[in-house]
C-alpha positions as CSV (number, residue, x, y, z in Angstrom):
1,M,0.0,0.0,0.0
2,R,1.4,3.4,-1.0
3,H,1.5,6.2,1.7
4,R,0.0,9.4,0.4
5,A,1.5,12.5,1.7
6,A,-0.9,15.0,3.5
7,S,-2.0,17.9,1.5
8,R,-3.8,21.0,2.4
9,H,-5.8,23.6,0.5
10,T,-4.2,27.1,0.8
11,H,-4.4,30.5,-0.9
12,L,-1.1,32.2,-1.9
13,Q,-0.4,35.4,-3.7
14,L,2.4,34.5,-6.2
15,D,3.9,36.3,-9.1
16,Q,2.1,34.7,-12.0
17,A,5.2,35.1,-14.3
18,K,7.4,33.4,-12.0
19,L,4.9,30.6,-11.6
20,T,4.4,30.2,-15.3
21,R,8.3,30.1,-15.8
22,A,8.7,27.5,-13.1
23,K,6.0,25.4,-14.6
24,T,7.9,25.4,-18.0
25,V,11.2,24.8,-16.5
26,L,10.0,22.0,-14.2
27,G,8.0,20.4,-17.1
28,A,4.9,20.5,-14.8
29,K,1.4,20.2,-16.3
30,T,-0.3,22.2,-13.5
31,E,0.6,25.0,-11.3
32,T,0.0,22.8,-8.4
33,E,2.5,20.2,-9.8
34,A,5.1,23.0,-10.4
35,M,4.7,24.1,-6.8
36,G,5.1,20.7,-5.4
37,R,8.4,20.1,-7.5
38,A,9.8,23.4,-6.5
39,L,9.4,22.6,-3.0
40,A,10.7,19.3,-3.2
41,L,13.9,20.7,-5.0
42,V,14.3,23.1,-2.1
43,V,14.2,20.4,0.5
44,E,16.4,18.2,-1.5
45,E,19.1,21.0,-1.8
46,H,18.9,21.5,1.9
47,E,19.5,17.7,2.6
48,L,22.6,17.8,0.3
49,D,23.9,21.1,1.6
50,R,24.0,20.0,5.3
51,P,26.9,17.4,4.9
52,L,28.7,19.8,2.7
53,K,28.5,22.6,5.2
54,R,29.9,20.1,7.9
55,A,32.8,19.0,5.6
56,K,33.6,22.8,4.7
57,A,35.1,23.2,8.1
58,R,37.7,20.6,7.3
59,M,38.3,21.6,3.6
60,Q,37.8,24.4,1.2
61,L,34.8,24.0,-1.1
62,W,33.4,26.2,-3.9
63,K,29.8,26.6,-5.0
64,V,30.0,26.5,-8.8
65,Y,26.4,27.1,-9.6
66,R,23.7,29.6,-8.7
């Protein structure tokens, strides 16, 4: 049985141009899907950055992307 993540209905004021661009960049079919993918990317990047920040104290690292 698949576990379904809890979702909630909310109202947000967002820049429509940014949302449309994110939808295109992420290849999402809907604005809701674009928001979900964007949030997943933020969480994933945070999880990847934590060990890098700990390692930075022991070595020199450079961020090569923006």
